[in-house]
Structure formats: structure tokens, C-alpha cells
C-alpha positions in Angstrom: 0.0 -15.9 -7.0 0.5 -13.0 -8.6 2.9 -9.9 -9.4 1.8 -7.7 -7.0 1.6 -10.5 -3.8 5.1 -11.4 -4.4 6.0 -7.5 -4.6 4.2 -7.4 -1.4 5.9 -10.2 0.2 9.5 -9.5 -0.6 11.5 -6.9 1.3 12.1 -3.9 -1.2 15.0 -2.0 -1.3 14.4 1.3 0.6 14.6 3.3 -2.6 11.7 1.1 -4.2 9.3 1.5 -1.4 7.6 4.5 -2.0 7.0 2.8 -5.9 5.5 0.0 -4.1 3.6 1.9 -1.9 2.2 3.6 -4.7 1.2 0.5 -6.9 -0.6 -0.9 -3.7 -2.8 2.1 -3.3 -3.5 1.2 -6.7 -4.8 -2.0 -6.5 -6.1 -0.8 -3.3 -8.3 1.5 -5.3 -9.2 -0.7 -7.7 -10.5 -3.3 -5.4 -12.1 -1.2 -3.6 -14.5 0.4 -6.5 -15.1 -3.7 -7.3 -16.9 -3.8 -3.7 -13.6 -5.1 -2.1 -13.5 -3.1 0.9 -12.3 -5.4 3.4 -9.8 -7.3 0.9 -8.1 -3.8 -0.1 -7.9 -2.7 3.4 -6.2 -5.7 4.0 -3.6 -5.5 1.4 -2.7 -2.0 1.9 -2.3 -2.0 5.7 0.3 -3.9 6.0 2.4 -2.2 3.0 1.6 1.1 5.3 2.7 -0.2 8.6 6.3 -1.0 7.2 9.0 -0.3 9.5 10.9 1.4 6.4 8.1 3.8 6.1 9.6 5.7 9.4 11.6 9.2 7.9 12.9 10.3 4.0 10.2 9.0 1.9 7.6 10.6 0.2 5.2 12.4 2.5 2.7 12.5 0.2 2.2 8.5 -0.6 2.1 8.2 3.2 -0.7 10.7 3.4 -3.1 9.3 0.2 -2.0 5.5 1.8 -3.4 7.0 5.3 -6.5 8.6 3.7 -7.2 5.3 1.5 -7.0 3.2 4.9 -9.1 5.6 6.8 -12.0 5.5 4.2 -11.2 1.6 4.0 -11.9 1.7 7.6 
């Protein structure tokens, strides 16, 4: 199991969620660029949907994730 997978599966502390989302966005973009669009979407979607992302977090990173999810379709 990769470090990224362990990070995603662990329930992160609220202070680290924005950083975790940024890391997953970067990984999803890499996967997209490698022709793995569905896998990238499957990686990013549950992280974007974490219930903790309700308020008080970097709206920019949430917008960035949403745009990428829309692109990945």
C-alpha cells in the first residue's frame, strides 16, 4: 500500500485536510496526464467529499478539486 493510499484512508486532522487534498489533486493530475482519467476521478472524488470540508477551509483548493473532478467527468 502506498503512502498516498494510507494518507487517504486515514482520517486526517482538520488542520491537515487542505494539504492532503492538495496532494491528492497533484496525484490525480499526474494520473490524468498518464491516461488514467477514471482512476484519477476515483482517487479524488471521495477525498473531495469528505464531510469535514464544510467550512473554514481554503475555498481555492476546493474549487480546484471540483474543476478537476468536472474535467475528469
